[in-house]
Residue frames relative to the residue before (quaternion, step in Angstrom):
aa qw qx qy qz dx dy dz
M 1.0000 0.0000 0.0000 0.0000 0.00 0.00 0.00
L 0.3084 -0.7454 0.5742 0.1400 3.53 -1.07 0.83
L 0.0334 0.8174 -0.5698 0.0775 3.66 -0.33 1.22
T 0.8115 0.3503 -0.1361 0.4474 3.62 0.51 -1.18
A 0.6794 -0.4751 0.3760 0.4139 3.43 -1.38 0.25
E 0.6178 0.5551 -0.2928 0.4737 3.60 1.08 -0.84
D 0.6325 0.5357 -0.3321 0.4502 3.58 0.97 -0.90
F 0.7064 0.4509 -0.2545 0.4826 3.55 0.90 -1.06
R 0.6099 0.5238 -0.3982 0.4416 3.67 0.91 -0.66
R 0.6717 0.4810 -0.3357 0.4525 3.71 0.80 -0.86
A 0.6471 0.5070 -0.3249 0.4676 3.60 0.98 -0.84
A 0.6680 0.4824 -0.3287 0.4615 3.57 0.87 -0.76
R 0.5910 0.5474 -0.3729 0.4605 3.72 1.07 -0.58
R 0.6879 0.4574 -0.3287 0.4577 3.65 0.90 -0.63
R 0.7249 0.4601 -0.2647 0.4390 3.62 0.95 -0.83
L 0.7123 0.4862 -0.2340 0.4488 3.56 1.05 -0.64
P 0.4860 -0.5752 0.5406 0.3752 3.65 -1.14 0.52
R 0.6455 -0.5397 0.3586 0.4043 3.51 -1.21 0.69
L 0.6796 0.5037 -0.3735 0.3807 3.70 0.62 -0.81
F 0.6637 0.4794 -0.3262 0.4726 3.68 1.03 -0.58
F 0.6166 0.5276 -0.3688 0.4533 3.56 0.97 -0.74
D 0.7043 0.4783 -0.2846 0.4406 3.45 0.83 -1.14
Y 0.5721 0.5887 -0.3741 0.4314 3.63 1.17 -0.61
I 0.6801 0.4515 -0.2880 0.5007 3.66 1.02 -0.84
E 0.7898 0.3747 -0.2155 0.4352 3.60 0.63 -1.00
G 0.6162 0.5901 -0.3499 0.3868 3.63 1.15 -0.63
A 0.1555 -0.7428 0.6496 0.0453 3.50 -1.39 0.45
A 0.7092 -0.4662 0.3594 0.3881 3.41 -1.47 -0.14
G 0.8683 0.1882 -0.0902 0.4501 3.48 -1.22 0.53
D 0.7692 -0.2616 0.1938 0.5499 3.72 -0.68 -0.91
E 0.4593 -0.7069 0.4281 0.3257 3.67 1.32 0.27
V 0.2872 0.7640 -0.5428 0.1979 3.66 1.09 0.65
T 0.6485 0.5386 -0.3357 0.4204 3.53 0.92 -0.81
A 0.6082 0.5756 -0.3287 0.4368 3.53 0.91 -1.03
A 0.7045 0.4497 -0.2488 0.4894 3.57 0.83 -1.06
A 0.6403 0.5422 -0.2922 0.4589 3.63 1.00 -0.79
N 0.6154 0.5265 -0.4048 0.4246 3.61 0.94 -0.61
A 0.6955 0.4835 -0.2859 0.4481 3.58 0.89 -0.72
A 0.7142 0.4890 -0.2704 0.4216 3.45 0.96 -1.11
A 0.5479 0.6356 -0.3890 0.3801 3.57 1.27 -0.45
F 0.6100 0.5229 -0.3745 0.4629 3.58 1.11 -0.62
G 0.6710 0.5253 -0.3592 0.3805 3.58 0.84 -0.58
R 0.6210 0.5467 -0.3156 0.4646 3.54 1.33 -0.20
I 0.6112 0.5234 -0.3241 0.4974 3.47 1.41 -0.16
R 0.2037 -0.8018 0.5537 0.0956 3.63 -0.67 1.11
L 0.3159 -0.7049 0.5946 0.2231 3.65 -1.08 0.75
Q 0.3571 -0.7254 0.5631 0.1708 3.42 -1.36 0.64
P 0.1782 -0.8165 0.5353 0.1225 3.62 -0.19 1.04
R 0.0977 -0.7675 0.6285 0.0804 3.67 -1.01 0.48
A 0.3097 -0.7372 0.5893 0.1153 3.47 -1.27 0.88
L 0.8282 0.2748 -0.2311 0.4303 3.56 -1.35 0.16
R 0.4655 0.6429 -0.4599 0.3982 3.34 0.86 1.17
D 0.4146 -0.6944 0.5097 0.2935 3.60 -0.99 0.70
V 0.0912 0.8032 -0.5821 0.0878 3.43 -0.58 1.19
A 0.2555 0.7958 -0.5124 0.1973 3.53 1.13 0.71
G 0.7690 0.3363 -0.2081 0.5022 3.71 0.79 -0.79
R 0.1381 0.8094 -0.5582 0.1189 3.61 0.37 1.21
S 0.0712 -0.7082 0.7015 0.0367 3.37 -1.62 0.43
T 0.2536 -0.7303 0.6010 0.2027 3.70 -1.10 0.67
A 0.3430 0.7478 -0.5040 0.2630 3.60 1.09 0.28
A 0.0431 -0.7842 0.6189 -0.0098 3.51 -1.12 0.72
Q 0.3276 -0.7141 0.5864 0.1971 3.69 -1.17 0.68
F 0.3280 0.7053 -0.6024 0.1790 3.53 -1.04 1.01
L 0.7831 0.2299 -0.2235 0.5329 3.50 -1.26 0.48
G 0.7227 -0.5045 0.2789 0.3813 3.50 0.91 0.80
H 0.7384 0.3481 -0.1865 0.5467 3.61 1.29 0.06
R 0.4238 -0.6825 0.5331 0.2653 3.54 -1.26 0.28
F 0.0990 -0.8248 0.5565 0.0138 3.58 -0.66 1.15
A 0.6591 -0.5486 0.3552 0.3721 3.49 -1.25 0.25
A 0.7786 -0.0332 0.0117 0.6265 3.57 1.31 -0.37
P 0.5737 -0.6005 0.4275 0.3571 3.52 -1.20 0.49
L 0.4668 0.6798 -0.4137 0.3858 3.58 0.76 1.06
M 0.0212 -0.7990 0.6008 -0.0094 3.53 -1.07 0.71
L 0.3765 -0.6869 0.5523 0.2854 3.57 -0.95 0.64
G 0.3064 -0.7965 0.5027 0.1383 3.51 -0.61 1.12
P 0.5882 -0.5627 0.4166 0.4047 3.61 -1.21 0.19
V 0.0199 0.7579 -0.6500 0.0519 3.48 -0.97 1.14
G 0.3277 -0.7621 0.5232 0.1951 3.60 -0.64 1.14
S 0.8337 0.2683 -0.2192 0.4300 3.52 -1.30 0.50
L 0.2225 0.8037 -0.5309 0.1509 3.69 1.17 0.35
G 0.7161 0.4978 -0.2755 0.4043 3.49 0.89 -0.91
M 0.5669 0.5892 -0.3701 0.4410 3.47 1.35 0.11
F 0.6472 0.5144 -0.2690 0.4941 3.41 1.37 -0.63
R 0.7525 -0.0984 0.0492 0.6493 3.66 1.16 -0.50
A 0.5182 -0.6522 0.4632 0.3025 3.56 -0.90 1.00
G 0.8297 0.1775 -0.1374 0.5112 3.66 -0.88 0.89
A 0.3155 0.7946 -0.4789 0.1994 3.60 1.20 0.32
E 0.6524 0.5098 -0.3200 0.4606 3.56 1.05 -0.75
A 0.6561 0.4848 -0.3238 0.4792 3.62 0.88 -0.68
A 0.5942 0.5724 -0.3274 0.4605 3.60 1.20 -0.82
A 0.6724 0.5244 -0.2687 0.4479 3.57 1.05 -1.05
I 0.6121 0.5405 -0.3310 0.4730 3.58 1.11 -0.84
R 0.6706 0.5416 -0.2735 0.4267 3.56 0.89 -1.02
V 0.6791 0.5227 -0.2537 0.4486 3.50 1.09 -1.05
A 0.6432 0.5588 -0.2607 0.4540 3.36 1.14 -1.11
H 0.6865 0.4817 -0.2656 0.4756 3.55 0.88 -0.92
R 0.6482 0.4820 -0.3196 0.4953 3.69 1.06 -0.74
A 0.6912 0.4780 -0.2779 0.4652 3.58 1.00 -0.78
G 0.3865 -0.7313 0.4684 0.3105 3.63 1.30 -0.22
I 0.5796 0.5425 -0.4324 0.4276 3.60 0.84 0.95
P 0.5065 -0.6614 0.4331 0.3441 3.76 -0.88 0.40
I 0.1800 -0.7522 0.6201 0.1313 3.50 -1.28 0.25
C 0.2063 -0.7477 0.6193 0.1214 3.47 -1.22 0.75
L 0.2739 -0.7903 0.5242 0.1602 3.60 -0.53 1.16
S 0.4790 -0.6797 0.4697 0.2965 3.68 -1.02 0.63
A 0.5766 -0.5766 0.4587 0.3532 3.46 -1.20 0.71
F 0.6584 0.5048 -0.2528 0.4978 3.68 1.32 -0.55
A 0.3734 0.7426 -0.4928 0.2574 3.65 1.27 0.04
M 0.4477 -0.6453 0.5571 0.2698 3.46 -1.37 0.53
T 0.6108 0.4971 -0.3398 0.5142 3.51 1.32 -0.13
A 0.2984 -0.7446 0.5492 0.2343 3.59 -0.77 0.86
P 0.6693 -0.5225 0.3368 0.4070 3.53 -1.22 0.47
E 0.7146 0.4585 -0.2818 0.4468 3.58 1.09 -0.47
D 0.7301 0.4603 -0.2300 0.4496 3.53 1.27 -0.15
L 0.2213 0.7735 -0.5552 0.2107 3.50 1.08 0.87
P 0.5546 -0.6219 0.4382 0.3371 3.54 -1.25 0.58
E 0.7723 -0.0076 -0.0487 0.6333 3.54 1.26 -0.17
P 0.6750 -0.5692 0.3019 0.3596 3.54 -1.08 0.71
P 0.5883 -0.5557 0.4214 0.4093 3.66 -1.08 0.63
Q 0.3010 -0.7009 0.6189 0.1876 3.63 -1.19 0.80
P 0.7270 -0.3792 0.3649 0.4410 3.56 -1.34 0.27
G 0.8359 0.2473 -0.1792 0.4561 3.49 -0.86 0.91
D 0.5265 0.6195 -0.4110 0.4123 3.57 1.19 -0.15
G 0.0976 -0.8363 0.5392 0.0161 3.42 -0.94 0.89
W 0.3109 -0.7090 0.5972 0.2098 3.55 -1.41 0.07
Q 0.4232 -0.6953 0.5285 0.2411 3.51 -0.95 0.93
L 0.0432 -0.7694 0.6350 0.0533 3.61 -0.95 0.74
Y 0.1623 -0.6843 0.7022 0.1105 3.51 -1.52 0.72
V 0.3361 -0.7381 0.5494 0.2010 3.50 -0.64 1.07
L 0.2990 -0.7760 0.5488 0.0850 3.50 -0.84 1.31
R 0.6294 -0.5230 0.3999 0.4128 3.46 -1.31 0.23
D 0.6615 0.4599 -0.2599 0.5323 3.53 1.21 -0.64
R 0.2705 -0.8019 0.5090 0.1572 3.45 -0.15 1.23
G 0.5939 0.5571 -0.3613 0.4542 3.56 1.11 -0.70
R 0.6758 0.4439 -0.3458 0.4761 3.65 0.78 -0.71
T 0.6101 0.5446 -0.3455 0.4602 3.67 0.99 -0.76
A 0.6794 0.4935 -0.3110 0.4452 3.61 0.88 -0.89
A 0.5915 0.5602 -0.3389 0.4706 3.55 1.19 -0.75
M 0.6462 0.5225 -0.3226 0.4532 3.68 0.96 -1.03
V 0.6465 0.5583 -0.2869 0.4335 3.48 0.95 -0.98
D 0.6670 0.4921 -0.2753 0.4870 3.49 1.03 -0.99
R 0.6423 0.5077 -0.3358 0.4658 3.63 0.94 -0.72
V 0.6514 0.4910 -0.3320 0.4737 3.67 0.96 -0.66
A 0.6526 0.5078 -0.3325 0.4535 3.49 0.99 -0.67
S 0.6390 0.5582 -0.2744 0.4525 3.49 1.07 -1.02
A 0.6798 0.4957 -0.2728 0.4667 3.57 1.12 -0.67
G 0.6173 -0.6243 0.3122 0.3629 3.52 1.26 -0.03
F 0.4279 0.6996 -0.4528 0.3500 3.62 1.23 0.24
S 0.3027 -0.7717 0.5457 0.1231 3.48 -1.00 0.93
T 0.7277 0.3496 -0.1499 0.5708 3.59 1.30 -0.37
L 0.0276 -0.7529 0.6557 0.0491 3.46 -1.02 0.84
A 0.1281 -0.7909 0.5964 0.0497 3.63 -0.84 1.02
V 0.1674 -0.8037 0.5701 0.0325 3.45 -0.41 1.25
T 0.2232 -0.7797 0.5621 0.1622 3.62 -0.65 1.00
V 0.1821 -0.8287 0.5288 0.0203 3.54 -0.92 1.08
D 0.6422 0.5175 -0.3584 0.4373 3.59 1.21 0.04
T 0.6565 0.5123 -0.3715 0.4105 3.62 0.87 0.77
A 0.0164 0.8270 -0.5556 0.0838 3.44 0.92 1.11
V 0.7483 0.0190 -0.0446 0.6616 3.51 1.18 -0.71
S 0.5177 -0.6437 0.4405 0.3515 3.64 -1.06 0.36
G 0.4951 -0.6538 0.4908 0.2943 3.57 -1.10 0.79
L 0.4498 -0.6662 0.5384 0.2530 3.42 -1.31 0.55
R 0.0703 -0.8157 0.5718 -0.0511 3.47 -0.30 1.39
E 0.2549 -0.8565 0.4207 0.1563 3.56 0.26 1.29
R 0.5563 0.6011 -0.3837 0.4266 3.59 1.18 -0.43
D 0.6969 0.4777 -0.2556 0.4699 3.57 1.02 -0.88
I 0.6184 0.5335 -0.3349 0.4699 3.49 1.21 -0.66
R 0.6621 0.4845 -0.2999 0.4868 3.63 0.96 -0.97
N 0.7151 0.4652 -0.2804 0.4400 3.63 0.83 -0.88
G 0.3742 -0.7415 0.4828 0.2775 3.64 1.16 -0.31
L 0.0418 0.8332 -0.5485 0.0574 3.51 0.96 0.80
R 0.7138 0.4727 -0.2607 0.4463 3.63 0.77 -1.04
R 0.6747 0.4677 -0.3042 0.4833 3.61 1.12 -0.16
L 0.2961 0.8150 -0.4609 0.1890 3.53 1.30 0.38
S 0.6341 0.5082 -0.3440 0.4704 3.60 1.16 -0.60
R 0.7269 0.2634 -0.1991 0.6022 3.77 1.29 -0.24
P 0.0150 0.8349 -0.5490 -0.0370 3.72 0.52 0.90
G 0.4169 -0.6727 0.5667 0.2291 3.51 -1.22 0.74
P 0.7360 -0.4023 0.2599 0.4785 3.65 -1.12 0.00
A 0.6772 0.5182 -0.2986 0.4286 3.56 0.80 -1.12
M 0.6838 0.4965 -0.2778 0.4569 3.58 0.97 -0.97
L 0.6332 0.5428 -0.3116 0.4553 3.50 1.13 -0.89
A 0.6629 0.5159 -0.3033 0.4498 3.56 0.93 -0.82
D 0.6474 0.4726 -0.3605 0.4770 3.57 1.11 -0.72
L 0.6566 0.5230 -0.3585 0.4085 3.60 0.80 -0.71
L 0.6683 0.5037 -0.2753 0.4731 3.56 1.08 -0.82
A 0.6172 0.5579 -0.3328 0.4439 3.51 1.24 -0.50
H 0.6983 0.3930 -0.2285 0.5529 3.65 1.29 -0.13
P 0.0707 -0.8611 0.5026 0.0302 3.67 0.63 1.09
R 0.6501 0.4847 -0.3972 0.4297 3.74 0.82 -0.67
W 0.6216 0.4966 -0.3653 0.4833 3.66 1.01 -0.74
L 0.6766 0.5029 -0.3266 0.4274 3.64 0.67 -1.03
A 0.6734 0.5062 -0.3119 0.4394 3.71 0.79 -0.83
D 0.6630 0.5185 -0.2795 0.4620 3.47 1.19 -0.85
L 0.6723 0.4891 -0.2757 0.4825 3.61 0.98 -0.83
A 0.6212 0.5851 -0.3719 0.3654 3.57 1.07 -0.97
A 0.6279 0.5491 -0.3642 0.4143 3.66 0.99 -0.61
V 0.7629 0.3304 -0.2149 0.5125 3.66 1.01 -0.32
W 0.5054 0.6817 -0.4180 0.3242 3.61 1.22 -0.05
P 0.5834 -0.1673 -0.7944 -0.0249 1.58 -1.92 1.60
P 0.5012 -0.6725 0.4682 0.2781 3.61 -0.87 0.95
R 0.0176 -0.7803 0.6247 0.0232 3.60 -1.08 0.57
M 0.5090 -0.6842 0.4557 0.2550 3.48 -1.25 0.68
G 0.5164 -0.6953 0.3920 0.3102 3.45 -0.69 1.05
L 0.7225 0.4500 -0.3122 0.4219 3.68 0.69 -0.80
A 0.6266 0.5739 -0.3476 0.3965 3.56 1.32 -0.35
R 0.3951 0.7056 -0.5007 0.3088 3.55 1.17 0.16
G 0.7768 0.2703 -0.2158 0.5262 3.56 -0.65 1.07
W 0.6465 0.4600 -0.3245 0.5149 3.58 1.34 0.08
P 0.0896 -0.8452 0.5191 0.0901 3.59 0.32 1.11
E 0.6022 0.5662 -0.3546 0.4370 3.58 1.20 -0.45
A 0.5338 0.6204 -0.3819 0.4292 3.64 1.26 -0.20
G 0.5610 -0.5761 0.4319 0.4086 3.71 1.00 -0.41
P 0.6097 -0.6429 0.3584 0.2942 3.56 -1.23 0.23
G 0.8056 0.2623 -0.1167 0.5182 3.44 1.32 -0.54
Y 0.7325 -0.4865 0.2206 0.4220 3.55 -1.26 0.42
L 0.6643 0.5340 -0.3390 0.3982 3.58 0.80 -0.62
E 0.6646 0.4705 -0.3011 0.4963 3.38 1.07 -0.85
Q 0.6489 0.5122 -0.3220 0.4613 3.61 0.96 -0.76
A 0.6706 0.4732 -0.3272 0.4683 3.57 0.89 -0.60
A 0.6509 0.4510 -0.3491 0.5010 3.61 0.93 -0.58
F 0.5767 0.5533 -0.4130 0.4367 3.68 1.02 -0.44
L 0.7030 0.4876 -0.2821 0.4341 3.51 0.81 -1.14
A 0.6336 0.5360 -0.3395 0.4428 3.56 1.02 -0.78
G 0.6964 0.5097 -0.2567 0.4351 3.48 1.01 -0.88
Q 0.6398 0.5114 -0.2930 0.4933 3.55 1.37 -0.30
I 0.4865 0.6778 -0.4374 0.3355 3.71 1.13 -0.15
D 0.4005 -0.7705 0.4562 0.1947 3.50 -0.67 1.25
P 0.2945 -0.7887 0.5209 0.1408 3.55 -0.64 1.18
S 0.6541 0.4752 -0.3310 0.4866 3.56 1.24 0.03
F 0.3572 0.7374 -0.4954 0.2885 3.60 1.24 0.28
G 0.0688 0.8018 -0.5677 0.1736 3.48 -0.57 1.42
P 0.8342 -0.2977 0.1431 0.4416 3.52 -1.14 -0.35
A 0.6053 0.5484 -0.3135 0.4843 3.44 1.33 -0.71
G 0.6454 0.5136 -0.3158 0.4690 3.54 1.08 -0.61
L 0.6584 0.4960 -0.3094 0.4741 3.51 0.95 -0.74
E 0.6169 0.5149 -0.3492 0.4820 3.52 1.06 -0.67
W 0.6425 0.5381 -0.3320 0.4330 3.56 1.01 -0.70
L 0.6527 0.4974 -0.2817 0.4972 3.48 1.09 -0.99
R 0.6242 0.5307 -0.3643 0.4428 3.65 0.89 -0.68
G 0.6921 0.4714 -0.2776 0.4709 3.59 1.07 -0.66
R 0.6423 0.5184 -0.3086 0.4728 3.53 1.29 -0.47
W 0.7747 0.3700 -0.1584 0.4877 3.42 0.89 -0.88
K 0.2620 -0.8180 0.4986 0.1169 3.64 -0.50 1.23
G 0.6334 0.5703 -0.3180 0.4152 3.62 1.17 -0.21
R 0.7140 -0.3691 0.2983 0.5147 3.57 -1.10 -0.41
L 0.1490 -0.7708 0.6116 0.0979 3.68 -0.79 0.87
V 0.0689 -0.7423 0.6665 0.0071 3.63 -1.01 1.00
V 0.2345 -0.7443 0.6150 0.1130 3.39 -1.14 1.00
K 0.1056 -0.8348 0.5398 0.0256 3.61 -0.47 1.21
G 0.7329 0.3966 -0.2959 0.4669 3.57 -0.89 1.02
V 0.4111 0.6937 -0.4540 0.3790 3.51 1.03 0.98
L 0.0284 -0.8032 0.5948 -0.0190 3.56 -0.81 1.01
H 0.7207 0.4030 -0.2398 0.5106 3.71 1.05 -0.46
P 0.5129 -0.6495 0.4510 0.3343 3.56 -0.91 0.99
A 0.6370 0.5321 -0.3754 0.4126 3.69 0.74 -0.69
D 0.6374 0.5257 -0.3145 0.4674 3.64 1.06 -0.75
A 0.6335 0.5050 -0.3327 0.4826 3.59 1.12 -0.82
R 0.6526 0.5082 -0.3362 0.4504 3.64 0.90 -0.73
L 0.6279 0.5244 -0.3236 0.4755 3.54 1.02 -0.74
C 0.6397 0.4998 -0.3545 0.4640 3.68 0.90 -0.62
A 0.6343 0.5213 -0.3441 0.4554 3.50 1.11 -0.79
D 0.5970 0.5769 -0.3227 0.4546 3.59 1.01 -0.90
L 0.7817 0.3677 -0.2011 0.4619 3.58 0.80 -0.95
G 0.7545 -0.4973 0.2539 0.3450 3.55 1.03 0.39
A 0.4150 0.6944 -0.4790 0.3407 3.58 1.32 0.00
D 0.3868 -0.7038 0.5548 0.2174 3.43 -1.35 0.63
A 0.7914 -0.0096 -0.0046 0.6112 3.55 1.15 -0.37
V 0.2040 -0.7319 0.6349 0.1399 3.49 -1.43 0.33
V 0.2627 -0.7373 0.5980 0.1725 3.60 -1.14 0.72
V 0.3288 -0.7046 0.6000 0.1884 3.63 -0.64 1.04
S 0.2763 0.7770 -0.5120 0.2405 3.55 -0.41 1.20
N 0.1574 -0.7653 0.6072 0.1442 3.56 -1.22 0.45
H 0.5676 -0.6341 0.3334 0.4056 3.46 1.37 0.63
G 0.6546 -0.5338 0.3370 0.4159 3.53 1.04 0.74
G 0.5580 -0.5755 0.3802 0.4614 3.70 1.34 0.22
R 0.5202 0.6816 -0.4093 0.3119 3.48 1.08 0.22
Q 0.6743 0.4593 -0.3155 0.4845 3.63 1.30 0.09
L 0.8096 0.0178 0.0554 0.5841 3.56 0.72 -1.14
D 0.2324 -0.7700 0.5702 0.1674 3.62 -0.51 0.99
G 0.7868 0.3402 -0.2929 0.4235 3.50 -1.32 0.64
V 0.4876 0.6270 -0.4604 0.3964 3.55 1.13 0.70
T 0.7069 -0.4903 0.3124 0.4029 3.44 -1.32 0.31
P 0.4894 -0.6521 0.4692 0.3393 3.66 -0.84 0.80
A 0.6205 -0.6119 0.3135 0.3772 3.66 -0.92 0.90
V 0.6925 0.4689 -0.3246 0.4419 3.57 0.80 -0.95
E 0.5948 0.5583 -0.3767 0.4388 3.67 1.01 -0.40
A 0.7001 0.4507 -0.2878 0.4732 3.54 1.12 -0.74
L 0.4417 0.7503 -0.3958 0.2922 3.49 1.27 -0.45
P 0.7362 0.4250 -0.3000 0.4329 3.69 0.44 -1.08
G 0.6342 0.5294 -0.3460 0.4448 3.68 0.90 -0.68
I 0.6503 0.5054 -0.2970 0.4831 3.58 0.98 -0.81
V 0.6584 0.5054 -0.3200 0.4568 3.59 0.83 -0.86
A 0.6620 0.4674 -0.3070 0.4991 3.56 1.03 -0.81
A 0.6328 0.5225 -0.3786 0.4281 3.73 0.85 -0.71
V 0.7323 0.4382 -0.2653 0.4486 3.66 0.71 -0.97
A 0.1677 -0.8455 0.4923 0.1209 3.61 1.25 -0.50
G 0.7535 -0.4044 0.2219 0.4685 3.67 0.99 0.78
R 0.4954 0.6815 -0.4381 0.3135 3.50 1.20 -0.01
V 0.7662 0.0935 -0.0763 0.6311 3.51 1.24 -0.47
E 0.5378 -0.5713 0.4876 0.3830 3.53 -1.18 0.34
V 0.2060 -0.7775 0.5843 0.1077 3.51 -1.12 0.56
L 0.0969 -0.8029 0.5882 0.0044 3.62 -0.61 1.22
L 0.2794 -0.7671 0.5489 0.1796 3.68 -1.14 0.41
D 0.0260 -0.7628 0.6460 -0.0147 3.60 -1.05 0.73
G 0.7120 0.4729 -0.3342 0.3971 3.56 -0.85 0.98
G 0.8688 0.0536 -0.1114 0.4794 3.48 -0.61 1.23
V 0.4634 0.6667 -0.4741 0.3405 3.65 1.26 0.12
R 0.0636 -0.8239 0.5600 -0.0593 3.51 -0.70 1.19
R 0.7994 0.1326 -0.0176 0.5858 3.60 1.18 -0.79
G 0.6655 -0.5202 0.3614 0.3948 3.47 -1.31 0.43
T 0.6470 0.5350 -0.3440 0.4205 3.51 1.07 -0.59
D 0.5322 0.5760 -0.4000 0.4744 3.61 1.40 -0.34
V 0.6301 0.5232 -0.3334 0.4670 3.63 0.99 -0.94
V 0.6596 0.5092 -0.3390 0.4367 3.62 0.91 -0.82
K 0.6419 0.5371 -0.3195 0.4443 3.49 0.94 -0.93
A 0.6897 0.5015 -0.2643 0.4505 3.55 1.00 -0.87
R 0.6162 0.5163 -0.3149 0.5045 3.43 1.23 -0.57
A 0.6401 0.4876 -0.3428 0.4847 3.64 0.88 -0.67
L 0.7034 0.4115 -0.3027 0.4942 3.67 1.06 -0.46
G 0.7544 -0.4769 0.2270 0.3898 3.56 1.08 0.40
A 0.5398 0.6060 -0.4367 0.3882 3.64 1.28 -0.18
A 0.5112 -0.6363 0.5069 0.2773 3.57 -1.10 0.87
A 0.7949 -0.1133 0.1594 0.5744 3.59 0.98 -0.93
C 0.3271 -0.7281 0.5652 0.2086 3.58 -1.25 0.32
L 0.2990 -0.7053 0.6094 0.2044 3.56 -1.22 0.73
L 0.2596 -0.7238 0.6197 0.1570 3.45 -1.24 0.73
G 0.1287 -0.7778 0.6149 0.0180 3.63 -0.84 1.18
R 0.8079 0.3167 -0.1434 0.4759 3.63 -0.12 -1.27
T 0.6276 0.5832 -0.2606 0.4450 3.42 1.06 -1.08
Q 0.6440 0.5402 -0.2527 0.4792 3.51 1.13 -0.85
A 0.7105 0.4759 -0.2457 0.4565 3.35 0.91 -1.27
F 0.6622 0.5185 -0.3221 0.4346 3.56 0.99 -0.67
A 0.6045 0.5497 -0.3332 0.4705 3.60 1.19 -0.79
L 0.7198 0.4532 -0.2475 0.4640 3.60 0.89 -0.94
A 0.6393 0.5035 -0.3348 0.4750 3.45 0.98 -0.64
A 0.7040 0.4721 -0.2628 0.4609 3.70 0.91 -0.90
A 0.8535 0.0132 0.0555 0.5179 3.65 0.85 -0.94
G 0.5982 -0.6360 0.3875 0.2959 3.58 0.99 0.55
E 0.8239 -0.2428 0.2063 0.4686 3.53 -1.15 -0.63
A 0.6345 0.5230 -0.3062 0.4797 3.47 1.13 -0.80
G 0.6056 0.5606 -0.3323 0.4567 3.60 1.14 -0.75
L 0.7135 0.4698 -0.2662 0.4465 3.52 0.66 -1.10
A 0.6123 0.5391 -0.3508 0.4597 3.56 1.09 -0.86
A 0.6796 0.5050 -0.3129 0.4304 3.66 0.90 -0.95
L 0.6179 0.5774 -0.3000 0.4413 3.52 1.08 -0.84
L 0.6668 0.5128 -0.2478 0.4806 3.47 0.96 -1.00
Q 0.6312 0.5317 -0.3028 0.4767 3.52 0.98 -0.97
H 0.7344 0.4381 -0.2678 0.4439 3.56 0.79 -0.93
M 0.5712 0.5746 -0.3484 0.4715 3.48 1.24 -0.60
Q 0.6886 0.4688 -0.2868 0.4732 3.57 0.86 -1.00
A 0.5861 0.4920 -0.4114 0.4952 3.71 0.96 -0.64
E 0.6979 0.4773 -0.3574 0.3967 3.71 0.60 -0.82
I 0.5741 0.5494 -0.3543 0.4930 3.68 1.15 -0.61
D 0.6623 0.5217 -0.3104 0.4391 3.62 0.81 -1.01
A 0.6622 0.5098 -0.2772 0.4741 3.56 0.96 -1.11
A 0.7170 0.4476 -0.2922 0.4474 3.59 0.65 -1.07
V 0.6082 0.5458 -0.3527 0.4559 3.71 0.91 -0.58
A 0.7029 0.4732 -0.2712 0.4566 3.42 0.84 -1.00
L 0.6831 0.5000 -0.2893 0.4469 3.57 0.93 -0.84
M 0.6563 0.4511 -0.3110 0.5187 3.53 1.41 -0.24
G 0.6364 -0.6111 0.3105 0.3538 3.45 1.25 0.42
E 0.6270 0.5566 -0.3071 0.4503 3.57 1.34 0.28
T 0.3598 -0.7376 0.5145 0.2485 3.67 -1.09 0.23
K 0.7848 0.1991 -0.0832 0.5810 3.70 1.18 -0.20
P 0.5295 -0.6392 0.4323 0.3522 3.59 -1.06 0.59
G 0.5959 0.5955 -0.3737 0.3882 3.60 1.15 -0.37
A 0.5653 0.5723 -0.3718 0.4633 3.65 1.43 -0.24
L 0.6101 0.6047 -0.3867 0.3354 3.65 1.06 -0.54
G 0.0168 -0.7615 0.6435 -0.0761 3.50 -1.18 0.86
P 0.7517 -0.3896 0.2921 0.4448 3.63 -1.39 0.02
E 0.6059 0.5911 -0.3496 0.4016 3.55 1.17 -0.66
H 0.6370 0.5362 -0.3229 0.4499 3.59 1.27 -0.34
L 0.6563 0.4923 -0.2998 0.4869 3.49 1.34 0.11
A 0.2259 -0.7671 0.5837 0.1407 3.68 -0.96 0.56
P 0.4958 -0.6555 0.4500 0.3492 3.57 -0.89 0.90
A 0.5467 -0.6373 0.4127 0.3530 3.59 -1.00 0.77
G 0.8002 0.3142 -0.2500 0.4454 3.39 -1.02 0.92
T 0.6302 0.5124 -0.2876 0.5076 3.54 1.50 0.04
E 0.2975 -0.6991 0.6047 0.2390 3.57 -1.21 0.28
A 0.6286 -0.5427 0.4321 0.3516 3.48 -1.27 0.48
G 0.3202 -0.7694 0.5268 0.1671 3.50 -0.94 0.86
């Protein structure tokens, strides 16, 4: 039975060609930061309490202006549809049934206008601000017209990180596979048959961009090449004026940057190092969280992305001040391994873990958690 993030990771490794598994799991440089994101949670100790009335429990949480079934959100993951046909639509359906929001990637194969069901409150779309502000504005307008209430602008990609697995695997050469790549693709017939039904894939936002190329890989490379490396405070101020809904800034690790986002009108920030995919050797996301929570002092909501594998990780982040956690790789592995049913099973298990952890710490809801529910590593409760 597949239950945990690790279960789904192993199953996805068996089902996917190497270049796609490596695309999900891989990160920049020596991949130190990607590993540290998850390992950092293991150094945080929960503080259980006994003799508490925890009969009337709920895992519900309030964030992004709405009440959700758990402090969880499906984060933006590019190329989901390359891991399993229809994965983005499946993720939307699962999120809505689970009562949590989802943020679709700018690199999604699903266009904002083509969702299998309308966006629910809190659902978001990821934005990369491009050199061409006219094209960026048109993207923002498309997202608004499609009914999204949240825009999540990613700000930690002024340049693309160097992910050596992708370079070695020749990911960008997929349309012209060499003998080794072709052998790997053919060695995964279930994946191949699944994708054959929807081949060739295309990127949803690239509709009407003939200069981007005819297929997904060319279109994704085009979009990545258009990201504006000069995007700064003036650009964020412009975006705040353009977007009338909730504005989330994703990719913040420094307290001063979080304060700047608050000054410029953001509604929330996501503490994230892009899963270690941009710059290796940086602070794990959960270790950066307390400083950012203190810096913004309630002026904006703080969410966390990076290294979340279990419900207990969500509980630890909540105790450190995060309103909710985003799932990236964990979501991708579940969808790649077992599709819609797999992601639903993963979320159900994580929610059960959240419920059990909150109860065993003597509380009835995640919103009651704070630093007092954590014990310093290497100490015993007094």
